[in-house]
N, C-alpha and C positions, 0 to 999 in steps of 0.2 A: 171669386177673389179670395186669395189666401190671406188669412188673418195672421198678423205678426204676433209673436210672443210679447208680453208686456213686461218691461223692466222698470222697477222702481229704484231710484238712486237717492240715497241720503248723503248730503254733504253739508258740513257746518256753514261754510260761506261759499258763495258762488257769484257769477256775473250778475250785475255789473261791478261787483266788488273785485278787488285785486290785492288787498293788503295781506291776505293769508298765504300768498305765494304760490308755489308749484301745484298743489292739489287743484286749484281752480283751472289751470291750464290742462292738467291731466284729464279732468272730467269733461271739460269742453271738447277736447280732441277725441276722447272716448265716445262721446255722443255722436260726433261727426262720423267716426268709423263705423258705429253700430246702427245708425239710423236706417240704412237699407234693409236691415234684418230684424229690428225690434221696434216696437212702439215704446217710447221712452218717457218716463215721468220722473221729475226731479223735485225733491223736497229740501229746502234750505232756509236759512234765516232771512229776515226782512231788512237786514243791515250788514255792513261790512265789518270785518274784524276790528275790534276795539271801538267801533262807533256806537254812540248812544242814541242816535236818531236813525229812523228807517230811510230807505231809498226814496227819493222824490218820485212821484208819479207812478208808483207801482202799488197796485191793490194787494193787500196782504190776505192770507188765509183762504185763498180761492185758487182753483186751477186756472192758469193763464197759458195761452198758446204762444210759443216763442220759437222762431226758427225751426219749425217742424216738430217740436217736442212740447210736452206739457210741463209746467213748473209751478210750484206753490212756494211763496215767500211767507214763512211763518212768523207771526208776531210773537213776542215773549209769552203772551197769554195762551198761545197755541202749542207751546213747547212743553206740553204735559204728557204724562204717561197715558192718560185717557185718550188724548187727541192722536197720539202716535199709534196707539193700539187700534183705533178706528181706521187709520190709514192702512196699516198692514193687514187688517182683517178683510180688506177688499178682496173678494175671491178671484178677481180677474188678473191679479198680478202673478206672473209666472216666476219672476226672479226678484229678490230684494237684495240690494247691494249697498253696503255702508263704507264710505270712504274715510275710515279711521277705526281704530280700536278703542281709544280712550276719549273720543268725542262724545258730547252729550247725547246725540242721536243714537250712537252705537250702544252706549251704556243703557239707555232706556230700552232699546230693541232687545238686547240680550237679557236684561233683567226681567222682561215679560215673556221671554221665549218659551218658558215652560207652560204658560197660559195659552199663547197663540198656536203653539205647535209648528210654527213656521221655521223653515231653514233659511239661513242668511249667508251671503257671501261677504266676507270681511276683508278689506285691504288695510293692513296695519301701517303701511306707508313708513316703514322704518322704526315704528314704535317698539318693536321687539328686539332691536339691536341693543347690544350691551350698553353702549354709551348713552342711548336714550333711556333705557330702563333704569339706569342709576339715578336719574333725575326724578325726585319725588317717588322713589321706589316704595316707600311706606304706604303711599296711597294706591299705587298700582297693584301691589302684590295681592291684597285680599280679592280684588276683582279677577285677577288672573287665576287664582285658586278656585274661585267660583266657576269660571269658565271650564277649567280642567275637570272639575268634579261633577258639574251639572249639565253644562250646555254644549260641550265639545261635539256631541253627535249631531247638533243642529247647525254646524258651521262648516262651510267650505272656505278655504283661505285663498286669497289672491296674493301671490308673491311676484314682485317685479324684477327680481334678479336671484341668482343662485345663493347669495349671502342671506337674503331674506328668507328664502325657502329653507335654508339650514336653520335659521333662527326660529322659525315657526315650528319645524319638526323637533328642534331641541326642547322647546317649551311644551309643545303638545305632541308627544311622540305617537300616541295611539288614539284610535277612535273605534267606532263600532265595526269598521271594515278593515281593521289592522292599522296601517299607516294613516295618519291624519290626512284628509283630502286637501291637497294643495295644488293649485294650478299656476304654472309659471307663465305669466303674460307680461311683456315688457311695458315700461311706462310710456306714456304718449305725450312727449314734450312738444313745444312749439319751436320751430326753427326760424330764427330771426334773419333779417337781411344782413349779409356780410358787408362790412365796411369796405370802402373803395381804396382807402389810403391807410398804410400801417407804418408810421414813423416813430422813432424813439431816440432820445438823446442819451448817449453813453454817459454813465456816471450819475444818472438820475432815474427815478422811477415814480410813476403816478399809479397808485393802487386804488381799486374800488372794492368795497365790501357791500354786498347787496344781500340782505337777509333780515328776517325777523330778529329783533334783539332779545335773545334768550340765552341762558347759560350753555345750551347745546351747541350754539353756533361758534363759541370760542372767542368772542371779542375780547374778553378779559385776558385770555392767553396772548392774543396779539398785542394788547397794550403792554403787557409785561415784557414781551420780546422787544418792542420798540423802545422801551425804557433802557434796554441794554445796547441799543444801536447808537453809534456815535457818528456815523457817516452823514454828510449833508446831502440834500437833494431828494429826500423822501417826502411824498405827499400821500395822504390817505383820506379818502372821502368815504363816509359811511352813509348808506341808504337803508331804510327799513323802518317798519313800525316798532315802537318801543313796547314790547310785549310784557316785560318785567321791569317796572320802574326802579325797584331797589337794585336790581342787577345793573341797570344802566347807570345809576349813580355810582356804583362801584367802578364801572368802566371809566366813567368820566374822571373820577379821582385818579385812577391809574394813568390815564392819558395826560392829565395835568402835570405829571412828573416826567413826561417825555421831553427830550432835549429840544431846544428852540429850532434846531436844524431840521427837525421833522415837523411837518404841518399836518394837523389832524382836524377834520371838519365833519360835523354832522349835517347832512343835507336833506333830512326829512324822508318822505316816502315818494318814490318815483312811480308814476302811473305806468301800468304795463304797456300802454300804447307808446310810451316814450322811452322804454328801457333800451331799445336798440340804439337810439341816438345817444343816450346817456353812456352806455358801455363803450361806445366807439371813441369817446374822448379820453380814455385811459390806456395805460400800458399793460396793466395786469389786473385780473380778477383775483381776490384773495379771500380765503375762507378756511380758517383753522378749525373746522367743525369736529365735534366729538362723535359724529355719526350721522350719515345721510342714507336715506332709502334710495333716492335717485339723484337728487340735487339739480332741480330745474334751473336755478340761477347759474350753476356751473355749466350746464348744457347750453344755456342761452349765451353765456360768455364765449364758449367754443364756437357757436354758430355765427356770432358777430366777427370772429377771428381774433379773440382776445385770449392770449396765453394765461394760464392760471397757476396760482400757488395755493394748494389745498392740502388738507391732512390726508393720511393714508386710511381714513375711515369712511371712504366712499367706494363706489364701484368703478370709479375712474382711476385706473392704475397704469403704471409704466409710462407715465406721461413724458418723462425726460427722454426716454428712448425714442418716443414719437415726436420729440421736439415741440410738444404742445404745452409745456409747462413742467410742473413738479408736483408729485404727491409724496408728502414727507411726514415722518413721525412727529408727534406733538412733544418735541423737546426744544428747549431754547436754542441749543447749539445748531440743530438742523435748520431751524428757521432763520437764525442769524446768518448762517453761511449761505442759505438759498437766497435770501433777500439781497445779500451782497453780490451774489452771482447774477441775479436778475438786473441789478443796477448797472452792471458792467456790460450788458448786452448792447451791441451797436445796431444801427438801423438795418444793415444788411442781414445780420443774423436774425434780428427781430422780425423782419419781413417773412423769412422762412418759417419762424415759429408761428406767426399769425396765420399763414396759410395752413400749417399743420394743425392748428387748433380747429379751423373750419373743417378740415378733413376728418377729425374725430367725430364731429357732429354729422357730417355727411355719411360716414361709414355706419354709424348707429342707425340712421334713418333708412338707409338702403338695405340693411341686413335683417330687418325685422319684418315678419309677416303679421302685422298688427291685427287685422280683421280675423284671420284664421285662428290666432291664439285666443282672442277675446271671445270668439264664438264657442271655443272649447270651454272657456270659463263659465259662460252662461248657457250651459246645456245639461 
């Protein structure tokens, strides 16, 4: 019997959690793709994003068997340098993968790299894009310099698109073998069920925002745009965990100044199992993000058949030509004009756009050799 290589994955939050968004689905689908080739072990926290209590009925700090892989849910007491050091020193792990650059697991792993001598595969998940780096840069810069000067020879980078590959090589141009080792392997999203009916009333628009509420996602920008909007018939529902309470309070203040003709509601957090049904109730997905690595929520909107209004800071480009929505610069005028255009779409045109949105998702899923590219990453 051939023994499979052992892959150890660190991710801050994982199933059954769902509040941290796309990375959970990425790693879930990554495991499914790689299980035929690797023995997989996952280390994560014992609670969901922003939760203060652990999951019910899950034993912490021990290896559990789940769906053909091993997983450890770490309690806060287990999230120490010593505990993580003991985990990575297991001689049996062939590959160690961290699903973030600035997550606590990654910071601890890299901080002890000079002691362990281990090599790590790091997926920055958009954290090196310019828009993301600008947020709390004063905290990130010293750590990045430490990596540049001390640890870069112990890292292989996982880029999920060409923009991220360029960002990594821009920040870490050289290693012990010349160019920094970067493997391009596409993100692994979940394709949702396409809705069966796509109807829209001309002169009105129902928008849905689904994302963590942080400055990076641009909800404040959207509030300022809607303050300038005078047309009637706009509805905006906001879904997502409140990651930054101070920022959310700023957004609430701005939304309170929006005209009465525009209805804005905060709807809480939608469980991932319900997201397909939730998305299907709206006309457009909207996200004026300041930078995305992949944009799982955007992809899920496409897969349901929901056209999108997003910034031009993602990999999803030329959407108007594809009739799947709009990717537009973060200026008030561009967004005001596009919202007006979206409102005037009639049912016939909207039905075409809905199918085009689904085609974007289908084309992505059909064009990628996921298993082949990820085996190259873990080799």
